[in-house]
C-alpha positions in Angstrom: 0.0 0.0 0.0 1.3 3.4 -1.0 2.1 5.7 1.9 0.3 9.1 1.6 1.2 12.4 3.1 -1.1 15.1 4.4 -1.8 17.2 1.3 -2.2 20.5 3.2 1.2 20.3 5.0 4.5 21.3 3.6 6.6 18.1 3.3 9.7 19.9 4.6 8.5 22.3 7.3 5.2 20.8 8.3 3.6 24.2 7.9 0.0 24.6 6.5 0.1 24.7 2.7 -2.5 25.2 0.0 -2.5 22.4 -2.5 -1.1 23.5 -5.9 -3.7 22.6 -8.5 -2.0 24.4 -11.3 -1.1 21.2 -13.2 -4.4 19.4 -12.6 -6.8 18.8 -15.5 -10.1 20.7 -15.7 -12.9 18.2 -15.2 -16.5 18.1 -14.2 -16.6 17.4 -10.4 -19.7 16.7 -8.4 -19.9 16.0 -4.6 -22.9 15.1 -2.4 -22.9 15.3 1.3 -25.6 14.3 3.7 -26.6 14.6 7.4 -29.5 13.8 9.6 -31.3 16.2 12.0 -33.2 14.4 14.7 -35.8 16.9 15.9 -38.1 14.7 18.0 -41.8 14.0 17.4 -43.2 17.3 18.7 -41.1 19.5 16.4 -41.6 17.1 13.4 -45.3 17.2 14.0 -45.3 21.0 14.0 -43.2 21.1 10.8 -45.1 18.4 8.8 -48.7 19.2 9.8 -48.3 22.7 8.5 -46.1 22.8 5.4 -46.0 26.6 5.5 -45.0 26.7 9.1 -43.2 29.9 10.2 -41.1 30.3 13.3 -40.3 33.8 14.5 -37.3 33.5 12.1 -39.3 32.4 8.9 -40.1 29.2 7.1 -37.8 26.5 8.5 -36.8 24.2 5.6 -36.8 27.0 3.0 -34.6 29.1 5.1 -32.2 26.2 5.7 -31.9 25.6 2.0 -30.9 29.2 1.3 -28.5 29.2 4.3 -26.8 26.0 3.1 -26.5 27.3 -0.4 -25.0 30.5 0.8 -22.5 28.7 3.1 -21.4 26.3 0.3 -20.5 29.4 -1.8 -18.5 30.8 1.2 -16.6 27.6 2.0 -13.1 29.1 1.2 -13.9 32.0 3.7 -14.5 29.4 6.4 -11.9 26.7 5.8 -8.5 28.4 5.3 -6.9 26.1 2.7 -9.9 25.5 0.5 -9.6 26.9 -3.0 -12.2 29.4 -4.2 -14.2 27.7 -6.9 -16.8 29.1 -9.2 -19.5 26.5 -8.5 -21.7 25.5 -11.4 -24.5 24.5 -9.1 -25.5 23.8 -5.5 -28.7 22.0 -4.7 -30.0 21.2 -1.2 -32.8 18.8 -0.5 -34.5 18.3 2.8 -36.5 15.1 3.2 -38.6 13.9 6.1 -37.3 10.3 6.7 -39.4 9.3 9.7 -41.5 10.8 12.5 -38.5 12.4 14.2 -35.8 13.0 11.6 -35.0 14.8 8.3 -32.2 14.0 5.9 -30.3 16.9 4.4 -28.5 16.3 1.1 -26.3 18.9 -0.6 -24.9 18.4 -4.1 -22.3 20.8 -5.4 -20.8 20.8 -8.9 -18.0 22.6 -10.6 -16.0 22.3 -13.8 -12.5 23.0 -12.6 -9.2 21.8 -11.2 -10.3 20.9 -7.7 -13.3 19.2 -6.2 -16.3 20.5 -4.2 -16.4 18.0 -1.4 -15.9 20.7 1.2 -18.6 22.9 -0.3 -21.1 20.0 -0.2 -20.2 19.2 3.4 -20.4 22.9 4.4 -23.8 23.3 2.7 -25.3 20.3 4.4 -23.9 21.2 7.8 -25.1 24.9 7.7 -28.5 23.8 6.5 -28.7 21.5 9.6 -27.5 24.2 11.9 -30.1 26.6 10.5 -32.8 24.0 11.3 -31.4 23.7 14.8 -31.4 27.5 15.2 -35.0 27.9 14.0 -36.3 25.1 16.2 -34.4 25.4 19.4 -37.2 27.6 20.9 -39.2 24.3 21.1 -36.4 22.1 22.4 -32.6 22.0 22.7 -32.8 18.2 22.4 -32.0 18.4 18.7 -29.2 16.2 17.3 -27.3 16.7 14.1 -25.6 13.5 13.1 -23.9 11.5 10.4 -22.4 14.4 8.4 -20.6 12.6 5.6 -19.5 12.7 2.0 -21.9 10.4 0.3 -20.4 10.5 -3.2 -17.9 12.4 -5.4 -17.1 12.1 -9.1 -14.4 13.7 -11.2 -10.8 14.4 -10.6 -8.3 11.6 -9.8 -10.8 9.1 -8.3 -14.5 8.7 -7.7 -16.0 7.7 -4.3 -19.4 6.4 -3.3 -20.4 5.4 0.3 
């Protein structure tokens, strides 16, 4: 098995280092990240019985979609060594998966020299945090779990969980 180095550390000094993507090929790159928000039955009932539910801060799922999309676009501002990418698209879906939980999925795509895994992960996580923020007035017993890269294509290798 080939030994790998940390890509964001200088091999000689160990200092943080942005990866040089100058010689990489431009390809279509797509990444999907997911996470689950466990809200509990009371909050889920409130959200699912009235599709247009408003908290004091606005419509919950729609606001989370916008927040996640905005966060995905700001990923290089949040994670220091991420390359700024001109994303082609970012799509966030929120799906009720049972009586207590929703699944958030964020798919980001770019035609470029570096991938969008971090953008997808950031979008999913901020959408989840937005749901937490908007629902915490009902309960603080909300759990955000299983944030993960579900799939990526393009670049050197593909990945699917």
